[in-house]
C-alpha positions as semicolon CSV with decimal commas, in nm:
position;residue;x (nm);y (nm);z (nm)
1;X;5,350;-1,984;-0,946
2;X;5,360;-1,608;-0,988
3;X;5,331;-1,370;-0,695
4;X;5,272;-0,995;-0,704
5;X;5,502;-0,755;-0,517
6;X;5,317;-0,763;-0,185
7;X;5,288;-1,142;-0,198
8;X;5,661;-1,171;-0,273
9;X;5,741;-0,955;0,031
10;X;5,525;-1,178;0,250
11;X;5,681;-1,495;0,108
12;X;6,036;-1,390;0,194
13;X;5,956;-1,234;0,533
14;X;6,112;-1,498;0,754
15;X;6,153;-1,336;1,094
16;X;5,862;-1,432;1,317
17;X;5,508;-1,540;1,239
18;X;5,306;-1,418;0,942
19;X;4,936;-1,323;0,939
20;X;4,779;-1,270;0,597
21;X;4,448;-1,086;0,581
22;X;4,297;-1,035;0,237
23;X;3,983;-1,089;0,036
24;X;3,882;-1,432;-0,098
25;X;4,070;-1,540;-0,408
26;X;4,353;-1,291;-0,359
27;X;4,631;-1,550;-0,330
28;X;4,671;-1,597;0,046
29;X;4,713;-1,975;0,025
30;X;4,959;-1,947;-0,264
31;X;5,159;-1,691;-0,067
32;X;5,173;-1,917;0,238
33;X;5,278;-2,216;0,025
34;X;5,554;-2,010;-0,133
35;X;5,669;-1,879;0,208
36;X;5,689;-2,232;0,345
37;X;5,889;-2,336;0,039
38;X;6,122;-2,040;0,089
39;X;6,171;-2,129;0,456
40;X;6,245;-2,493;0,372
41;X;6,467;-2,450;0,071
42;X;6,635;-2,113;0,111
43;X;6,656;-2,086;0,490
44;X;6,697;-2,457;0,570
45;X;6,420;-2,460;0,831
46;X;6,329;-2,805;0,966
47;X;5,977;-2,893;0,838
48;X;5,883;-3,005;1,189
49;X;5,916;-2,642;1,304
50;X;5,649;-2,513;1,063
51;X;5,279;-2,507;1,147
52;X;5,032;-2,366;0,896
53;X;4,685;-2,279;1,031
54;X;4,391;-2,220;0,800
55;X;4,019;-2,165;0,839
56;X;3,899;-2,353;0,531
57;X;3,917;-2,711;0,413
58;X;3,993;-2,595;0,059
59;X;4,292;-2,392;0,177
60;X;4,419;-2,680;0,391
61;X;4,390;-2,918;0,094
62;X;4,573;-2,669;-0,129
63;X;4,852;-2,636;0,127
64;X;4,888;-3,012;0,166
65;X;4,898;-3,071;-0,209
66;X;5,093;-2,754;-0,289
67;X;5,431;-2,861;-0,157
68;X;5,557;-3,008;-0,487
69;X;5,441;-2,696;-0,671
70;X;5,671;-2,446;-0,506
71;X;5,990;-2,602;-0,630
72;X;6,118;-2,869;-0,863
73;X;6,401;-2,937;-0,621
74;X;6,182;-2,988;-0,314
75;X;6,275;-3,312;-0,143
76;X;5,990;-3,568;-0,155
77;X;6,019;-3,615;0,222
78;X;5,900;-3,259;0,277
79;X;5,527;-3,223;0,304
80;X;5,282;-2,980;0,453
81;X;5,121;-3,232;0,682
82;X;5,143;-2,977;0,962
83;X;4,836;-2,792;0,840
84;X;4,552;-2,744;1,085
85;X;4,229;-2,569;1,157
86;X;4,240;-2,358;1,477
87;X;4,039;-2,613;1,679
88;X;4,266;-2,900;1,572
89;X;4,574;-2,691;1,654
90;X;4,443;-2,621;2,005
91;X;4,358;-2,989;2,059
92;X;4,704;-3,088;1,940
93;X;4,874;-2,844;2,176
94;X;4,661;-2,962;2,470
95;X;4,726;-3,328;2,391
96;X;5,098;-3,267;2,367
97;X;5,103;-3,098;2,706
98;X;4,837;-3,306;2,886
99;X;5,077;-3,421;3,153
100;X;5,142;-3,057;3,247
101;X;4,769;-2,975;3,261
102;X;4,658;-3,268;3,481
């Protein structure tokens, strides 16, 4: 996958969260996939510490299927199963902390 200069900067920005705002078809999903690959392979981040949130089913599907595309050396055990829509993310957080809420 090829990224332009701005996308490359976003893909290797590893300190803190990343918010990508751009027009449809501009490569946001590809940039996020590449950033996740960079975090996993170059920075050694545990996949369980990554949560990708998207607003479209197409983007979520691309992220889930995109993990083998960012690197030939990516371990098969790494997947982007931690992809969610905002409502699912909120439900997941609430469910995980239900005992604190009740």
